[in-house]
C-alpha positions in Angstrom: 0.0 0.0 0.0 1.4 3.4 -1.0 1.0 6.6 1.0 2.0 10.2 0.7 4.4 11.7 3.3 4.8 15.4 3.7 8.2 16.6 5.0 10.2 19.7 5.4 13.4 18.3 3.8 16.5 20.5 3.8 14.3 23.6 4.3 11.9 22.7 1.4 8.4 21.4 1.8 8.2 18.1 -0.1 5.7 15.2 -0.6 7.0 11.7 -1.3 5.1 8.6 -2.2 6.2 5.6 -0.2 5.3 2.2 0.9 4.2 1.9 4.5 7.1 -0.4 5.1 9.7 2.0 3.7 12.3 3.5 6.1 13.4 7.1 5.9 16.6 6.0 4.4 14.7 4.1 1.6 12.7 7.2 0.8 15.7 9.6 0.9 17.9 7.4 -1.4 15.0 6.6 -3.8 14.6 10.4 -4.2 18.2 11.3 -4.9 19.4 12.1 -1.4 22.3 9.7 -1.3 24.4 11.4 1.3 23.1 9.1 4.1 24.7 5.8 3.6 23.2 2.3 3.9 25.4 0.3 6.3 24.0 -2.3 8.6 20.2 -1.8 8.2 19.9 -2.5 11.9 20.7 0.9 13.4 24.1 -0.2 14.7 26.6 1.7 12.5 25.2 5.2 12.3 26.2 5.6 8.6 22.6 6.7 7.8 22.3 9.4 10.5 20.3 12.4 9.5 18.6 15.1 11.7 14.9 14.8 12.3 13.2 17.6 14.3 16.7 18.7 15.6 17.8 15.2 16.8 20.2 12.7 15.2 18.3 9.7 13.8 19.4 6.5 12.3 17.3 6.7 9.1 17.7 2.9 8.3 15.4 2.0 11.2 13.0 4.9 11.3 9.7 4.0 9.5 8.7 6.8 7.1 5.1 6.3 8.3 6.1 8.0 11.6 7.5 11.1 10.0 4.6 12.9 8.3 5.1 16.6 9.0 8.7 16.1 10.3 11.6 18.4 9.6 14.5 16.4 8.1 18.0 17.6 7.3 20.5 15.6 5.4 24.2 16.3 4.7 23.2 17.7 1.3 21.9 20.7 3.2 25.2 21.6 4.9 27.3 22.7 1.9 28.4 22.0 -1.6 31.7 20.7 -2.9 32.7 24.3 -3.7 31.4 25.8 -0.4 31.6 23.3 2.5 30.0 24.0 5.8 32.2 24.5 8.9 31.9 20.9 10.1 32.5 19.5 6.6 35.6 21.6 6.0 37.0 20.7 9.5 36.7 17.0 8.6 38.5 17.6 5.3 41.2 19.9 6.8 41.9 17.4 9.6 42.0 14.4 7.3 39.2 12.9 9.4 38.1 10.6 6.6 39.5 7.7 4.7 36.9 5.7 2.8 34.3 8.4 3.7 31.4 6.0 4.1 30.7 6.8 7.8 31.5 10.5 7.4 28.0 11.9 6.5 26.6 10.3 9.6 29.5 11.5 11.7 29.1 15.0 10.4 25.4 15.1 11.0 25.8 13.9 14.6 28.6 16.4 15.1 26.4 19.2 13.8 23.7 18.3 16.5 26.4 18.1 19.2 27.8 21.5 18.3 24.4 23.1 18.2 23.6 21.9 21.7 27.2 22.3 23.1 29.3 24.7 21.1 32.5 23.9 23.1 32.5 20.2 23.9 35.5 18.5 25.5 37.0 15.3 24.1 34.9 13.1 26.4 31.6 14.8 25.4 32.6 14.4 21.7 33.3 10.7 22.1 30.0 10.2 23.9 28.1 12.1 21.3 29.7 10.1 18.5 29.5 6.7 20.3 26.6 5.5 18.2 28.5 6.0 14.9 31.1 3.6 13.9 34.2 4.2 11.8 36.3 1.2 10.6 39.1 3.2 9.0 40.3 6.2 11.0 40.8 5.2 14.6 38.6 8.2 15.6 41.4 10.5 16.7 41.2 12.7 13.6 37.4 12.7 13.9 37.7 14.1 17.4 40.2 16.7 16.2 37.8 17.7 13.4 34.9 18.2 15.8 37.1 20.3 18.1 38.2 22.3 15.1 34.6 22.7 13.8 33.7 24.0 17.3 36.3 26.8 17.0 35.2 27.6 13.5 31.5 27.8 14.5 32.2 30.0 17.5 34.4 32.3 15.5 37.5 31.5 17.5 39.5 30.4 14.4 40.0 32.1 11.1 39.2 30.0 8.1 40.4 30.7 4.6 37.9 31.0 1.8 38.8 27.5 0.6 38.1 26.0 4.1 41.8 25.8 5.1 43.6 27.7 7.8 44.6 31.3 7.5 48.4 31.9 7.6 49.4 33.1 11.1 46.4 31.7 12.9 48.6 29.5 15.1 47.4 26.2 13.5 50.8 25.6 12.0 53.0 26.6 14.8 56.6 25.5 14.2 56.1 24.5 10.5 57.0 26.4 7.4 53.9 25.5 5.3 53.4 29.2 4.3 57.1 29.9 3.7 58.6 29.8 0.2 55.5 28.3 -1.4 52.6 29.4 -3.5 50.5 30.1 -0.3 52.5 33.3 0.6 
């Protein structure tokens, strides 16, 4: 049996046709929103995390039938390849990704954390991301990226137009990355 679901998706009002048994992840991916990844289909890995009504949600286990009228945000709403959002650019600049499969979910959960707690410590970041798995990075660079995103979002760090650090911002203390190269 097919049904219509009305959502606010990435700030746009949309209506999708879906089977009652479809999950939010099914509907998103079937309609071109492929940023949320399909991992375990059991809610264990967090690859499919999106934001629903301000909360991180594992979309692979959330029935679409429960979401009529919900406000849904996916990673597609955070930025573009040419204009990354602050959390996205922090992940890139801190090399907090390898295969990239878990990263959309990590970024979405990080966005919620930083909206609730703009200056989390390492323990708070680890707790907030504990429902998202990464099998490649070892998490250290992910933690660094969230800490960096925190400073970017609170305006404590200067960010270059390309998302990188600004020369003289202290991020490269002791290195010569801006000396004698094209970045001068």
